[in-house]
Rosetta silent file (secondary structure, phi, psi, omega in degrees, C-alpha in Angstrom):
SEQUENCE: XXXXXXXXXXXXXXXXXXXXXXXXXXXXXXXXXXXXXXXXXXXXXXXXXXXXXXXXXXXXXXXXXXXXXXXXXXXXXXXXXXXXXXXXXXXXXXXXXXXXXXXXXXXXXXXXXXXXXXXXXXXXXXXXXXXXXXXXXXXXXXXXXXXXXXXXXXXXXXXXXXX
SCORE:     score description
SCORE:     0.000 S_00000001
   1 L     0.000  138.098 -179.439   -9.025  104.374   43.799 S_00000001
   2 L   -74.862  149.261  175.974   -9.763  104.455   40.047 S_00000001
   3 L   -74.102  151.273  178.337   -9.715  107.728   38.153 S_00000001
   4 L   -69.876  146.546  178.699  -13.084  109.052   36.938 S_00000001
   5 E  -106.401  156.031  178.613  -13.885  108.273   33.324 S_00000001
   6 E  -129.471  133.384  171.549  -15.500  110.451   30.713 S_00000001
   7 E  -135.491  120.875 -177.846  -17.415  109.263   27.659 S_00000001
   8 E  -166.920 -177.886  179.164  -19.070  111.914   25.601 S_00000001
   9 E  -111.575  124.972  179.977  -19.502  113.865   22.415 S_00000001
  10 E  -140.419 -174.210  178.078  -17.382  116.985   21.979 S_00000001
  11 E  -126.974  146.410  174.915  -15.693  119.134   19.376 S_00000001
  12 E   -77.694  126.438 -179.633  -12.042  119.771   18.584 S_00000001
  13 L   -90.399   -6.953  176.056  -11.281  123.447   19.236 S_00000001
  14 L  -158.893  166.955  174.686   -8.003  123.225   17.264 S_00000001
  15 L   -65.714  143.428  174.656   -6.141  120.729   15.106 S_00000001
  16 L   -64.733  147.902  179.742   -4.458  117.978   17.135 S_00000001
  17 E  -114.784  133.771  179.177   -0.685  118.361   17.558 S_00000001
  18 E  -105.235  130.247  174.292    1.731  115.446   17.349 S_00000001
  19 E  -131.689  171.203  178.115    5.003  115.418   19.289 S_00000001
  20 E  -129.278  137.270  176.841    7.488  112.727   20.190 S_00000001
  21 L   -70.592  165.634  178.291    9.042  112.026   23.595 S_00000001
  22 L   -56.387  -28.239  178.882   12.853  111.805   23.870 S_00000001
  23 L   -93.263   11.738  170.339   12.584  108.005   23.633 S_00000001
  24 L    93.424    3.992  179.287   10.493  108.218   20.438 S_00000001
  25 L   -80.150  135.034  178.781    6.923  107.636   21.670 S_00000001
  26 E   -78.405  138.908  175.328    4.243  109.612   19.833 S_00000001
  27 E  -139.348  132.199  179.881    1.906  111.792   21.904 S_00000001
  28 E  -112.121  140.008  175.887   -0.933  113.900   20.514 S_00000001
  29 E  -104.700  124.987 -173.420   -2.452  116.911   22.217 S_00000001
  30 E  -127.379  107.042  176.817   -6.181  117.298   21.489 S_00000001
  31 E   -80.313  125.028 -176.031   -8.112  120.383   22.710 S_00000001
  32 E  -122.115  150.642  172.788  -11.763  119.465   23.274 S_00000001
  33 E  -128.958  131.793  175.231  -14.949  121.329   24.185 S_00000001
  34 E  -116.509  126.743  177.492  -18.052  119.692   25.596 S_00000001
  35 E  -136.207  160.757  178.427  -21.225  121.767   25.795 S_00000001
  36 E  -107.301  135.585  175.304  -24.848  121.301   26.533 S_00000001
  37 E  -121.127  141.654  176.645  -27.534  122.575   24.212 S_00000001
  38 E  -136.544  151.689  179.209  -31.182  122.651   25.051 S_00000001
  39 E   -87.473  120.394  174.947  -34.307  123.541   23.153 S_00000001
  40 E   -79.404  110.366 -174.566  -36.124  126.555   24.563 S_00000001
  41 L   -67.219  -23.934  179.396  -39.724  125.446   24.197 S_00000001
  42 L   -75.864  -42.376 -178.513  -41.037  129.009   24.320 S_00000001
  43 L   -98.216   -9.843 -176.168  -38.911  130.360   21.467 S_00000001
  44 L    58.317   31.050  179.293  -38.350  126.994   19.750 S_00000001
  45 E  -116.114  148.638  174.561  -34.629  127.943   19.470 S_00000001
  46 E   -79.223  136.658  177.967  -31.557  126.002   20.562 S_00000001
  47 E  -124.212  137.735  178.547  -29.599  127.646   23.389 S_00000001
  48 E   -79.572  140.566  177.566  -26.025  126.850   24.386 S_00000001
  49 E  -105.317 -148.392 -179.915  -25.422  125.945   28.014 S_00000001
  50 E   -65.227  153.893  179.199  -22.230  125.506   30.027 S_00000001
  51 E  -124.355  135.809  173.360  -19.003  124.518   28.288 S_00000001
  52 E  -112.676  119.424  175.812  -16.245  122.246   29.619 S_00000001
  53 E   -99.408  131.058 -178.578  -12.860  122.668   27.946 S_00000001
  54 E  -137.518  137.753  174.046  -10.471  119.782   28.365 S_00000001
  55 E   -92.103  118.885  179.291   -7.034  119.123   26.932 S_00000001
  56 E   -97.482  153.682  172.593   -6.872  115.501   25.791 S_00000001
  57 E  -137.088  143.427  178.337   -3.762  113.460   25.146 S_00000001
  58 E  -132.716  153.468 -173.427   -3.352  110.198   23.272 S_00000001
  59 E  -121.294  154.798  170.686   -0.255  108.023   22.938 S_00000001
  60 H    54.063 -129.707 -173.917    1.534  105.917   20.348 S_00000001
  61 H   -59.218  -42.008  178.446   -0.545  104.510   17.423 S_00000001
  62 H   -58.582  -39.767  178.897   -3.770  106.171   18.610 S_00000001
  63 H   -62.255  -46.669 -178.439   -1.972  109.526   18.642 S_00000001
  64 H   -66.351  -42.074  179.925   -0.660  109.100   15.093 S_00000001
  65 H   -65.450  -41.855 -177.077   -4.026  107.876   13.766 S_00000001
  66 H   -71.715  -32.048  177.533   -6.070  110.676   15.282 S_00000001
  67 H   -64.830  -35.920  179.700   -3.696  113.401   14.018 S_00000001
  68 H   -77.009  -22.422 -171.068   -4.137  112.028   10.477 S_00000001
  69 H  -102.926  -38.552 -169.806   -7.932  111.671   10.830 S_00000001
  70 L  -104.825  153.839 -179.316   -9.299  114.524   12.943 S_00000001
  71 L  -146.526  164.837 -179.888   -9.270  118.308   12.493 S_00000001
  72 L   -49.986  137.001  176.503  -10.505  121.470   14.193 S_00000001
  73 L    89.451  -13.110 -178.757  -14.270  121.759   14.428 S_00000001
  74 L   -73.983  140.744  173.654  -15.029  118.067   14.046 S_00000001
  75 E   -84.596  132.613 -177.007  -17.515  116.461   16.378 S_00000001
  76 E  -131.331  154.235  169.094  -16.031  113.362   18.041 S_00000001
  77 E  -102.816  125.774 -172.235  -17.049  110.627   20.385 S_00000001
  78 E  -136.762  147.129  173.072  -14.335  110.241   22.974 S_00000001
  79 E  -141.123  150.989  179.121  -13.689  108.224   26.122 S_00000001
  80 E   173.245 -170.523 -178.976  -10.879  108.185   28.634 S_00000001
  81 E  -103.246  134.642  175.965   -9.750  108.938   32.169 S_00000001
  82 E   -80.478  139.111  179.352   -9.871  112.377   33.724 S_00000001
  83 E  -138.532  169.012  172.077   -6.654  113.532   35.436 S_00000001
  84 E  -113.288  121.620  175.263   -5.224  116.665   36.959 S_00000001
  85 E   -92.727  136.028  179.041   -2.068  117.991   35.278 S_00000001
  86 E  -126.612  143.393  175.278    0.205  120.082   37.512 S_00000001
  87 E  -157.853  164.962  179.325    3.240  122.175   36.610 S_00000001
  88 E  -121.896  132.224  178.110    5.216  125.109   37.836 S_00000001
  89 E  -139.617  127.344  179.766    6.107  128.124   35.681 S_00000001
  90 L    54.279   37.661  178.274    7.858  131.271   36.841 S_00000001
  91 L    79.403   -2.039  179.548    7.419  130.167   40.466 S_00000001
  92 E  -101.463  136.535  175.294    3.642  129.812   40.045 S_00000001
  93 E   -88.657  134.300  179.470    1.860  126.479   40.429 S_00000001
  94 E  -125.787  150.887  175.510   -0.715  125.661   37.758 S_00000001
  95 E  -142.871  151.407  173.347   -3.280  122.891   37.410 S_00000001
  96 E  -155.399  156.559  176.331   -5.836  121.870   34.811 S_00000001
  97 E   -80.480  137.622 -179.291   -8.133  118.982   34.118 S_00000001
  98 E  -133.375  159.679  179.837   -6.878  116.688   31.350 S_00000001
  99 E  -121.845  121.679  172.693   -8.238  113.630   29.586 S_00000001
 100 E   -86.803  105.608 -172.408   -6.118  110.562   28.848 S_00000001
 101 E   -75.133  127.425  174.620   -7.863  109.439   25.644 S_00000001
 102 E  -103.143  -28.218 -178.296   -8.440  105.709   25.276 S_00000001
 103 E  -153.745  138.194  179.399  -10.798  105.902   22.285 S_00000001
 104 E  -152.317  140.338 -178.606  -11.795  108.688   19.881 S_00000001
 105 E  -154.978  151.060  176.535  -13.739  108.678   16.609 S_00000001
 106 E   -68.265  144.713  175.435  -15.515  111.139   14.332 S_00000001
 107 L   -76.974  124.570 -178.882  -19.248  111.445   14.834 S_00000001
 108 L   -79.434    1.994  173.403  -20.947  110.097   11.732 S_00000001
 109 L   -69.632  -26.186 -176.607  -23.863  112.466   12.330 S_00000001
 110 L  -130.265   14.726 -177.580  -21.774  115.164   10.608 S_00000001
 111 E  -154.166  161.727  167.334  -19.099  113.246    8.676 S_00000001
 112 E  -113.501  156.439 -178.174  -18.421  110.270    6.546 S_00000001
 113 E  -140.215  141.791  171.078  -15.462  108.042    7.178 S_00000001
 114 L  -112.122  120.381 -173.944  -13.476  105.502    5.188 S_00000001
 115 L  -106.230  135.339  173.200  -11.839  103.092    7.583 S_00000001
 116 L  -133.857  143.960 -177.914   -8.821  100.986    6.806 S_00000001
 117 L   -75.171  135.951  177.770   -7.033   98.606    9.076 S_00000001
 118 L   -81.378  131.199  178.723   -3.522   99.635   10.094 S_00000001
 119 L   -80.481  148.782  178.734   -0.966   96.962    9.342 S_00000001
 120 L  -101.560  177.749 -177.259    1.394   95.925   12.097 S_00000001
 121 L   110.155 -167.745  177.293    5.041   95.057   11.968 S_00000001
 122 H    48.909   42.839  179.444    7.922   97.420   11.382 S_00000001
 123 H    58.166   39.712  176.519    8.406   97.806   15.161 S_00000001
 124 H    80.751    3.749  179.970    4.847   99.011   15.710 S_00000001
 125 L   -75.656  165.078  175.950    5.097  101.706   13.063 S_00000001
 126 L   -64.638  148.601 -170.407    2.320  102.539   10.689 S_00000001
 127 L   -79.754  101.935  161.050    2.226  100.181    7.747 S_00000001
 128 L    52.585   29.973  175.702    4.271  101.156    4.747 S_00000001
 129 L    72.135   15.404  177.917    2.719  104.462    3.708 S_00000001
 130 L   -69.613  143.483  177.506   -0.613  102.976    2.780 S_00000001
 131 L   -64.132  143.368  179.463   -3.461  105.538    2.778 S_00000001
 132 L  -114.526  164.035  179.274   -5.588  105.394    5.851 S_00000001
 133 L   -62.914  140.643  177.249   -9.215  106.301    6.456 S_00000001
 134 L  -132.388  149.223  178.414   -9.937  109.967    6.942 S_00000001
 135 E  -113.863  140.554  177.332  -13.106  111.692    8.027 S_00000001
 136 E  -133.554  133.129  179.134  -14.278  114.992    6.698 S_00000001
 137 E   -90.787  142.630  174.669  -17.268  116.888    7.964 S_00000001
 138 L    92.678  -19.856  177.682  -19.602  118.557    5.564 S_00000001
 139 L  -146.379  147.190 -178.303  -18.680  116.603    2.430 S_00000001
 140 L   -67.938  150.106  176.840  -18.530  112.901    1.560 S_00000001
 141 L   -77.038  135.534  176.219  -15.178  111.174    1.462 S_00000001
 142 L   -75.263  133.468 -179.559  -14.038  110.184   -2.021 S_00000001
 143 L   -80.878  145.989  178.572  -13.525  106.466   -2.194 S_00000001
 144 L  -114.832  136.787  177.370  -10.148  105.121   -3.204 S_00000001
 145 L   -68.606  131.475  178.537   -9.725  101.739   -4.872 S_00000001
 146 L  -133.405  155.270  174.695   -7.973   99.387   -2.487 S_00000001
 147 L   -89.086  130.115  177.516   -7.039   95.751   -2.575 S_00000001
 148 L   -70.906  152.532  177.478   -8.753   93.678    0.129 S_00000001
 149 L   -62.450  148.756 -177.094   -6.517   91.670    2.422 S_00000001
 150 L   -61.702  -29.849 -178.722   -5.902   88.110    1.273 S_00000001
 151 L   -93.632   15.101 -179.415   -7.441   86.689    4.456 S_00000001
 152 L   -82.408  113.128 -177.917  -10.674   88.738    4.165 S_00000001
 153 L   -66.355  -18.864 -179.495  -13.601   86.270    3.989 S_00000001
 154 L   -87.365  -10.548 -176.903  -15.837   88.953    2.410 S_00000001
 155 L   -90.438   59.503 -177.077  -13.400   89.596   -0.458 S_00000001
 156 L  -105.612   15.432  177.411  -14.649   86.727   -2.620 S_00000001
 157 L    93.218    0.030  178.212  -15.489   88.810   -5.659 S_00000001
 158 L   -72.559  139.475  171.604  -19.129   89.542   -4.806 S_00000001
 159 L   -87.320  -19.790  179.536  -20.383   92.979   -5.762 S_00000001
 160 L  -128.208  158.074  177.673  -23.244   92.594   -3.313 S_00000001
 161 L   -60.294  147.568 -176.569  -23.463   90.985    0.125 S_00000001
 162 L   -80.647   28.004  178.879  -24.190   87.226   -0.095 S_00000001
 163 L  -133.057    0.000    0.000  -27.446   87.530    1.835 S_00000001
């Protein structure tokens, strides 16, 4: 049977943390909160409803990219599979709901983003220290001059789209 999936809009309750497994794979821990807000038609005020807190995890390149891009308080669109994590500590068994993140991105309702393609090679590592897109909520991202890839069909010297 397939695991249940979740696709929704939530907020990071802390900065994501990046760790590496003993064999060198990157894993990021992402604490998320999903809540419902509704408009009270009598008072014309927004009211917070129930909150679901979930610890998300992402692996490899996705983990490294999200740690560089996302920060506490940012609203994100996220999708992945829900799981139950189990562990034992001091003789007590513990469980919690967790999310294996397959996709995550900043919500552009409250942020701007500059996106750059990650180069491959170097055994799957991030490409050569080139700056990557970052999203910041509350203020526009400063643009950085970059050279377009040589195989980019849109990089023909036009200042405006050709349509």
